[in-house]
N, C-alpha and C positions, 0 to 999 in steps of 0.2 A: 452137307447138302449134295444133291446129285450134280453131275457135270452139266454145264450150260449146254442146252440143246437136247438134253435127254427127256425133258418134260417142261411143263410150264414153270416159270420162275415165280415163286410165291413172295409175299411181303416178308415173311420170316427168312426165306433164302436171301432176299435183298439185304435184310438187316444183318445177317451173318457176314456178308461181304463188306458192308459199310462200317459197322460198329465193332465187329470182332475180327476184322482183317482176314477172313477166310479167303483162301487162294482160289482163283478161277481155274477150273479145269474144263477143257472143251471136249464134249462127247465126240467120239471118233466117228460114229455113224453120221451124226449131224455135220461134222467137218467134211466128210465125203460128199454129202449132199450139197454143201456150199461149193465144193469143187465141181461137182456135176452141173450145178446151176451156172457157174462161171463158164464152163466149157460149152454148154448149150448156147449161152449168149454170144460167145465168140464165133460160133458157127452160124447161128441164126442171123446175126447182125450183118453178115457179109452181103453186100449188094442190096441192102434194104435201107429205107429212110426211117430212122428210129430217133425219137426225141431224146436229146441230150447226149447222143453218141456222135451223130454227124449233123446235128442242127444246133443252133443257138438255144438259149434258155428263156423261158417265160415268153414275153411278147416278141423276143428276138428269134423265136423258133422257126419263123418263116425263112430264115437265112441258112443256107446249106454251108456246112464246114467241109473244107477239102480234106482228102484222105491224109495228107501229110501233116495236118494240124489237129487231128482229132484227140491226140493225147495232150497237146498243149492246151486245148480247149478246157480240159478238166483242171489243169493247174491254174488257168486263168480264172475259172469259176471260184476256186478256193481262195485265191489271193484277192480277187476283186471284192469278195463278200466278207473278207476278214476286216470288218469295219465297225466293230463294237465300240461302245464308249461307256463312261460311267465307272462304277466300281467293279473290281474283279469279284466274281462269285467265289465263295470259300472253296478250298480244295475238296472238301467233302461233297459239295454239290457237283463239282466238276467230275469227281469219281463216279458219282451216281449217274451222271449223263453218259459216261463211257460204258457203264454196265448196261444201261438201257439200249444204247446203240449196238453194242455187241450182241445182246440178246435178240434184237431185231434181225441183225445179219445172220445169226445162227438158225433162223427160220428157213434160210436158203431160197429166198425170192428176190435178192438184191443184185445178183449178177456180179458180186465182188470176188476178187481173188482171195484165196485163203490167207495170203500175206496180211490182209487187213485185220482179220479176226485174231491172228497170232500176235500181231503188233499191239492190238488193244488189250489182249490178255497180258502181255508183258508190262504194259504201262499200268494196268490196274494192280497187278500183283506186286509191283515195285513202288506203288503210290507216286507215280509220275503223272501229275494232273495238269492238263492244258490250262493256260491262262485264258479265261473266257469272261467276257464283260456282261454286265447286267442288261445294258441297253442294246437292242438290235432287232431281233426277230419279231415278226408280227404273227407268227403261229399259223400261217396259211400254207405255204409250200414247206411246211415244217418250220423248225427253228433255224432258219437259214444262216443268220449271222452268227449265232452261238455255235452252231455246228461247223461253220466255216473255220472258226478258230480251232476247233478240234482237228479239222482237215489240215490246217496250216502246220500244226504240231506233227501230225502223222507223216507229212512230207519232209519233216526235219527243220522246219522254219518256226518263227514265232518264239514264244516263251512258255515255260512250264513252272508250276509250283512244286518244289521238291524240298522236303524237310523244312517247311514253313518259310521258304525263301523263293524268290523269282529268279530263274536262270534261263539263259538261252537254251532252246530245245536241244540243239546239237551237242552242247556241252554235256548234258545229262544222258543223252543217247550214247555218246562215246563212253561215258563212265560205265554204262551197263552193256556196252558192246551191242547196242541195238541199231539195226539198219533202218533208215527211213523208208517209208513206202514209195515204191515206184508205181506210177499209174499204169494199169494194164488196159482197161477199156472205159469204164464209167465210174471209177471209185470216187471221183470228186463229187459227182451228182449223188451217188449213193450215200456218201457221208452227210451231205447237206440236207437232202430231202427226207425229213423225218421229224417226229415229235419227241425225240429223245431228251432234249433239254427240259422241256416242261414235264415230261413223264418221270425222269430221274428225280428232279426236284420235288415233283408231286408225291412220289413214293416216300421220300424223306419227310415231307410235310405230314403225311398220314401217320407215319411212325411216331412223330413228335406229338401230333394231335391226340393219338391214343394215350400217350403218357400224360398229357395235360388233363384229359378227362379222368384218368385214374386218380390223379391227385385231387381234382375238384370233388370227386365223390368222397374221398377220405376227409378232406378239409370240411366239407359240408356235414359229414357225420360228426366230426369233432366239435364243430360250432353248436350242433344240436346237443352234444354232451355239456358244453360249457353253460348253455342256458337252461339245462335240465328240461329239455322239451319232452312232450308226450310222444308216444311211439306210433300212434295210429296213422300219421300222414305217410309213413313209408311201409305200412303193413301190407301183407299179401292181399287181405280182403278188400282194402280200399283200392289198390292199384289194379287188381285183376279185372275189375269191371271197366277199366279203360283199356281198349284193345290195341295197345301199341307195344311192340317188342321192347323198344328202348326204355320206355318208362318202367316196365316190369323188371327189366334187367337192372336198372339203377336201384329200384326199390329192394330187389333181392340182395344186391351188394351192400346197401346200407344196413339191411337186417343182419347180414353176415358180419360186418364190421362192428356193429353195436350189440351183438348178441350177449357179450359178457360185460357190457358197461354197467357200472353201478350208479350212473347219473341219469340215464333216461328213465322217464316215468311212464307207468301204465295209467292211462286215463281213467280206467274204471276204479282205480284205488284212490283217485284224487277228486276230480270234478264230479264223478258220479256218487260221491259220498253225500248222504242226505244232510249232514251237518252244514255243508256249503250253501244249502238253499236258504239258510237264515241270513245270509249276507246280502246287503243291498248293492255293494260294489265288491267284485271278486278281486282278491289280492293276486291270485294266480291268473296269468293271461290265458284266456279260453283258447285262443288260437295264436300261433306265432306269425310274425311277419312273413310275407310271401317268399323272401329270399331264404328262409329256413324251412318253411312248410311246403313249398312247391318245388323242391329240389328234383324230385322224380319227373315232374312235368317239364322242367326247364332243361335238365341234362339228358332226358330221354331222347328228344329229337336230335340232340348233338351226337349221341351214341349211334342213332340210326343213320345220320348224315355221314359220319366217319366210315361206317360199314359200307354205305353205298359208294362213297369215294374210293374206298379200297377195291371194291368189285370192279369199278370202271377202270381205274388206273392200272390195276394188275392185268386186266384184259388188254389194255393198250400196250403195256411193256412186253406182252407176249404176242403182239400183233406185227404184221408187216405194214410199215408206214412209208413205203417208197412210192415214187412215181418215175417211170412206169414200173409195174410189177413184172418181174422176169419169171415166167412159169414154165419150167422145164418139163413138168409132168404133162401139161396140156399142150406143150410145144407152141407157146404163143407168148406175146408180150402185151400187157394190158395197161392202157393209159387211163388215168383217173385222178382221184384226189385223196388217196389214203394218207397223205401227209397232213391233212387238215386237222387242226387241234381242238375242234369244238368239244369233243367228249371230255378232254382233260380240263380245258378252260372252264367249262360250266361247273365241273366238280370242284375245282379249286375255288371258284367264287362261292359256291355253297359251303365249302369247308371253312373259308375265311369268315363268312357271316356267322357260322356256328361257333367258331372259336372266339370271335368277338363277343358273342352272347355269353360264352363261358367266362370271359374276362369281366363282363358286366355283372354277372352273378357274384363273382369273387369280390368285386368292388363294393357291391351292396352289402355283402356279408361283412366285409372289412369295416364299412361305415357303421354298421350296426354295433360291432364290437367297440368302436372308438367313440360312439355317441352315448354317453352315460344316460341321457334322457330317454333313449330308446331301450337300452338293455337293462337299465336299473339294477345292474349287478357289479359293474366295473367302474373304476375311476375314469375321468375324461382322458381319451387317447391311451387308455391302459397305462397310465403314468404310475409307475411304481415308486417314484420319488416324491418330492414335495410339490404339491400343486401350486402353479404360479412360478416356481423357481425352475422346475424340471418340465420336460415337454413330451416324454414318452415317444409314441409313434407319430406324433403330429407332423413332423417333417416328412416322414416316409409316405404319409397319406397323399400329400401333394403329388409325389411321383406316381403313385398308383393311379390317381384320378386322371392326371394328364395323359398317362400312357393308355388308359382305356379310351379316353377321348380321341387319341390318335387312331386307335383300332377302329373306332366307329367311322371316322373319316375314310380310312383305308378300305372300308368294306363296300364301297361303291363297286359294282361288278365290272370287270373288264370284258366279260362275255358280250355285253351289249354295246361295246365301245369300238366297233369296227370302223376303220378308216381305209377306204380304197387306196391302193398304191400300185406301183409296178406298171405304169401306163394303163391302169384300170384292169389289167389282167387279173390281179388279186383284188377283186371288187367286193369281196366279203371275207373278212379275216377273223381269226379267233382270239388273238392277243394272248395265247395260252401261256407263254413263258412269263409275260408280265403278270398274269393272274397267279402263277405258281410262286413267283418271287414276292409279290405282295402278300400272299398267304403266309409265306415263310416269315415275313416281317411281323405280321399279326401274331403268329405263333411265338416268335422270340419275345415280343412285347408281353404276351400273356404269361410266359414263364417269369418275367420280372414282376408282374402284378401278383402272381401266386406266391412268389418268394416273400413279398411284404405281407401278404395275407397269412402265411404260415408263421412268420415271425411274430405277428400280433397274436395269433392263437396260442403260441407257446408262452408269451408274456401273460396272457389272460389265465392260462392254466396255473402259472406260478402265483398270480395274485389270489386266485381262489383256493390255492393249496389243495388241488383236487387230483393231482397226478396219480395217486394210488386208487382212485375210483374210476379212472378211464378204462375204456376197452383195451384189450391186449394190443390190438392194431394201433390204436392212438398212442398208447404208452410206448410202443416200440419206435414209432416215428419220433416222438418227443425225445427219447433217449438218444437217438442217432443224431438228430439235428442240433441238440444242445452241445454236442462235441465241437461243432463248427460255429455255433451262435449261442454263447452263454447268456444266461439271464442278466439283464442290465437294469440298473436303477439310475445311475448318473448319466448325463448327456455326453455322448461322444459321437464322432462321425460314424455313420453306419453303412456307408456305401460299399466298403469292402466286404462287410458281412452280408449285405444284400447280394453281392455278386457270388459269394461262396454258396449261399443258400440256393440261388438260381442254378448254379452249376450242379449242385446236389440233385435238384429236381430234374434237370435235363439228363443226368447220367445214371441216376439210380433206377433199379428195377424193383423198387420196394413193393409195388402193388400194380396189378393190371386188371382192367375191367373186361378185357377181351379174351 
């Protein structure tokens, strides 16, 4: 990938840094602009009243801060707002936050010393991740509380996650001979004022959502194989008359997956056979249930929603989200609200609803496989043992159903849940970080549901003894997953196998719809 600051950071660039531990390199020209921006602020701010440099913050901005206290003011801001609570966010999310904040600083509109970006680079490259708590920011002056905990680590205080353990920051800094940040002018406010927590988490959410959709398309194709469905519901001719990009993309993918399947049926060879007209009741089902037949119409909007979320959140990660904005090109400082998180918050809520819908489709397909009265092909609960004595997938279905129900409850949008605070200075807020974290939980839940769904599909394939008739894509997945989840007949605890299959789905790049 290109050095940070050389051009826009793409979703794939972000994935390289997060998942493949690509090292951060800072573009030299961009670094020079950061320094130029800092020097401009240093000269411009002399003998002027500028918010957050020689004034208090938020509703306290009417109070002037004396010259001898302006650096202490920045430390006070960081320490006072390091007030998060709840669980620590995982190290991967903390790293994502740092990448987002670094990329914003490298736009050279934040008035920070180059020491800040160099320090962030060292922390990212050495996987030194600030301890940041889930509860805190309201997403209006940015992710104030989450980013305050980043600021606390930058000045050598607080704690970090390193090698899966929590350590005092200074201990790890000393290990790597890293010097804590010294405040120069406004580094405290610059670190706190921004959307980098919700944006970094949002970027990760989009990457995982893309993977979930990829699996959902493949599993939907496989279940159509299992029931020997007709091919017209994902045909080009049927879908092209519905003018939605996502629907046609999903249909195209299903055609590609199933092109060499020996189980899918051509409707013209079956139901259009004149011999069938003599039947009063057709043995063949004329049309499949919606969870099988309407896959392109259900997953199509999810595809479009993920694409839209990617467009918005990638724009955000490449934007300047400070207040004030330090503009050395136009020789001015502009006060406003670029720290407001509405763009990200709304996209996270939409993404959360879309992924919940994906998990609902998986649950309905799962229920179809488990209910012999519906599918009329498989034993109850795809039980390969003795009916009544053994239970097959029965226990796992409870987990899938309850997890989807939780997703449905979590899908209430944060975007419309503004609560004024900060002496009503922040009278309308985005709750963007909350939205991003809840979306992550829905995504994690959905991987659990899809793991159970896949395990059931594999058991069904074994019952029907149809492995050799599957499409090459389906057969490849079957062979890979059976190495970590063998066919079972007798009842045994399955929770460890469920976890292994979930990990496989989260980490594998077996198929991508994007």
